GUTOR-984592 format. One line per 3 residues: number of its first residue (from 0); their letters; for each residue y, x, z of C-alpha. Coordinates in steps of 0.2 Angstrom, whole numbers. Each point is the difference from the previous one (the first is absolute). Layout:
N
NUM> a> Y/X/Z; ...;
END
This chain:
206
0> mql> 496/479/455; 10/-5/15; 3/9/17;
3> svn> -13/-5/12; 3/-5/19; -15/11/3;
6> fpk> 9/16/-4; 2/11/15; 15/0/11;
9> gfk> 12/13/-6; -3/-2/-19; 15/-6/-9;
12> ylp> 0/-6/-18; 18/-2/-8; -2/-6/-17;
15> efl> 14/3/-13; 9/10/14; 9/11/-14;
18> spe> 9/-9/-13; -3/5/-19; 16/10/0;
21> eqk> -5/9/16; -17/4/-7; 8/7/-16;
24> elv> 12/11/10; -14/7/11; -11/4/-16;
27> dtl> 15/9/-8; 2/10/17; -18/4/0;
30> rhl> -1/6/-18; 13/13/5; -9/5/15;
33> vkk> -17/2/-8; 8/13/-11; 2/11/15;
36> apl> -17/-5/8; -11/-4/-15; -15/-12/2;
39> ftp> -16/9/3; -19/-5/1; -7/2/18;
42> vmp> -18/3/2; -13/-5/14; -4/13/14;
45> rtg> -15/10/-3; -6/-8/-16; 16/3/-10;
48> kpf> -2/-18/-8; 17/-5/-8; 9/-15/7;
51> svr> 3/-14/-13; 19/0/5; 13/14/-2;
54> mtn> 12/3/14; 15/9/6; 10/-1/16;
57> lgt> 18/-1/7; 7/6/17; -2/14/11;
60> lgw> -19/-1/-1; -12/-5/-13; -19/-7/1;
63> vsd> -12/10/-11; -19/0/-3; -10/14/-6;
66> rig> -17/9/3; 7/6/17; 3/-18/6;
69> yry> 14/-13/3; 16/7/7; 19/0/0;
72> qiq> 10/15/-6; 18/5/-3; -2/5/-18;
75> hpe> -7/-7/-17; -17/7/-3; 4/5/-18;
78> tnq> 18/5/0; 0/7/18; 17/-8/2;
81> pwp> 6/-11/14; -1/-19/-3; 16/-9/-6;
84> eip> 8/-11/13; -4/-18/3; 13/-11/-9;
87> rsl> 12/-9/11; -5/-17/-7; -18/4/7;
90> qnl> 7/5/17; 10/-16/1; -16/-10/-5;
93> wnk> -10/9/14; 14/-5/12; 0/-18/-5;
96> vgd> -19/-3/1; -8/14/10; 6/-4/18;
99> cpv> 0/18/3; 14/10/10; -2/16/-10;
102> ape> 0/4/-19; -15/2/-11; -5/18/-4;
105> tcl> -9/-3/-16; -2/-11/-14; -16/1/-10;
108> vny> 2/-5/-18; -16/-6/-9; -1/-4/-18;
111> yaa> -14/-12/-5; -4/-1/-19; -9/-15/-6;
114> tak> -18/6/6; 6/8/16; -7/-6/17;
117> mgm> 1/5/18; -15/-2/11; 1/-7/18;
120> hqd> 7/12/12; 10/2/16; 17/10/0;
123> rde> -4/11/15; 5/17/-4; 16/-2/9;
126> ktf> 3/6/18; 7/-17/5; -5/-17/-3;
129> eap> 15/-8/8; 10/-1/-16; -5/-12/-14;
132> vvs> -6/4/-17; 13/-9/-12; -6/-2/-18;
135> vsl> 10/-5/-15; -7/-6/-17; 8/3/-16;
138> gdt> -7/-4/-17; -17/-9/-4; -7/-11/12;
141> aif> -14/7/12; -14/-9/9; 2/6/17;
144> rlg> -15/-1/13; 2/0/19; -14/2/12;
147> gik> 0/3/19; 0/16/10; -19/3/-3;
150> rgg> -7/4/-17; -11/-13/-8; 7/-16/9;
153> atq> 7/-15/-8; 14/2/-13; 14/-10/-8;
156> slk> 9/2/-16; 18/-2/-5; 9/3/-17;
159> lns> 15/12/2; 13/-2/-13; 14/11/-5;
162> gdv> 13/-1/13; -12/-5/14; 0/10/17;
165> val> -14/1/12; 1/8/18; -15/5/10;
168> ggd> 5/1/18; -6/-4/18; -18/-6/-1;
171> arl> 0/1/-18; 5/19/-1; -18/6/-1;
174> cyh> -7/-14/-10; -11/6/-15; 9/-5/-17;
177> gid> -1/4/-18; 4/-5/-18; -14/-8/-10;
180> ril> 8/-1/-17; 16/0/-10; 5/-15/-11;
183> sgs> 5/10/-15; 15/-7/-9; 6/-11/14;
186> ssl> 17/8/1; 12/9/-12; 9/10/13;
189> lkg> -9/17/-4; 2/5/-18; -17/7/-1;
192> ggr> -8/-14/11; -10/2/15; 6/-2/19;
195> lnl> 9/11/12; -4/-1/18; 13/8/13;
198> tlr> -7/2/17; 12/4/14; -7/8/15;
201> rfs> 4/10/16; -11/15/4; 7/7/16;
204> pf> 0/-9/17; 17/-6/7;
END
């Protein structure tokens, strides 16, 4: 799958942005940080249906979902401890590709096992949409789907491989997007297989 000229303005696709060595170093860093903020399984508001992904956060704020709703909070929902700091390497990546004058406040870490998916959604729980959403793929290849700013419109797909970076900014900031499936065994980066997706975001206005 190749990048289409029909993708909206503000959508960046940067294949192989991270070298294999940089990917390995980042995974090693994340492995240490996840010991402080373990992966947990979020649930849908009201219904309590579990997500198919497990997640955690880095930064001053973290995104969570439970029966109460979607929101950002300053502590891990299970340990009640503050989230670990965003690694310098990810802050540098944000500075390189984000076109944003201020630092990210949060990095959502999603772990996709072989059968995990993410339905089409907008990232709109932030107080500002001026800053982009910058996404880093590590591990198994994912089939990423991008739509428009209204649900149910035409969509296009793209394979996201380990080391690829995607940014949704400008007109693309509120586009619907999701993960259709994981191509299990397509990468040997993660010892147990699967995919990590790191999503850098800004919550507060600037």
